[in-house]
N, C-alpha and C positions, 0 to 999 in steps of 0.2 A: 504494500500500500504506500509506503514511504517513497519507493522508487517511482511510482506513478505521479505522486505529487511533485517530486523533483523534476520530472519531465514536463508536467503541465505548467509549472510556474514559468520556465523560460519560453515555452511555446506560447503562453498567453502574452508575455512581453513582446515577443516577435510579432504576434498578430496586432497588438496595439500600435507598435511602431510602424508596422507595414501599412496600417490604415491611414497614417499621416501622409504617405507618399501618393496615394491615389485619391485625388480630389473628385468630387461629384460635379464641380462647376464645368461648364462647357468651354472649349477652346475658342477664343474669338479670333477673327481674321486680323492680320497685321494691319496697322494703320497705313493709309496711303497719303502721299503728299499732294495737296490740292492748292491751287492759287485761288484765294477767296478774297472777297471784299466785304467790309462791314463799316457802318457809320460810326462816328465817334461816340454816339450815345448808346451804342449796342444794338441798334435796329438795322434792318436792311441787310442781313447776312445773305451772301450770294456766292455759290460755287461758280468759278469761272472756267477753270481747266485743270485737269489732272496733269501734274508735272511728271514728265518722263524724259528720256534721253533725246527725243526729237523736239524738245521745247524751243530750241533755237538759240538761246543765249546762256551764258554762264556768268558767275561772279556778281550776282545781284547784291546790292547793299541796301537799297530802299526801293519800295514800290509805292507809287502815288496814284490816286484816282483823280481825274479831272472832272469838272462839272458836266461835260458832255459825254460822260461814261467811257472815257479812254483811260488807258493805263500807261503811266510813264515809269519805266524801269531805270534805276540809277545804279551803275556799277562801274566797271572798267570803261564802259561806254554808256551813252544815253540812248534809250530805245523808247518808242511809243507804239501802241497797238490798240486796236478795237477790242472790246471785251467779248463780243460774240464770236469773232474769228481771230484767234490769237496768232497773228503774223507780225512779229516785232519788226519795226522799221527803224533803222539807225538814224538818229538825229545828229547832224553835224554842227 
């Protein structure tokens, strides 16, 4: 009887520790980088474009929205684009 108790105690500890490694929460998809705009007061959130390798420019430092819904990208160079069709045009 003692021998059974000696085996059951470590086995129960292993089961308790093993339950910590298997969570019942679902795995969520990885976050995706999106170019978005939002007003200063927190309203008007809008997804513009998913950022990928074909985005066309690199090295952005700041992005600004103009009153006519254009985007100005400031980085190593200056770019401007429409929000509906993201085709950055370099400003000289």
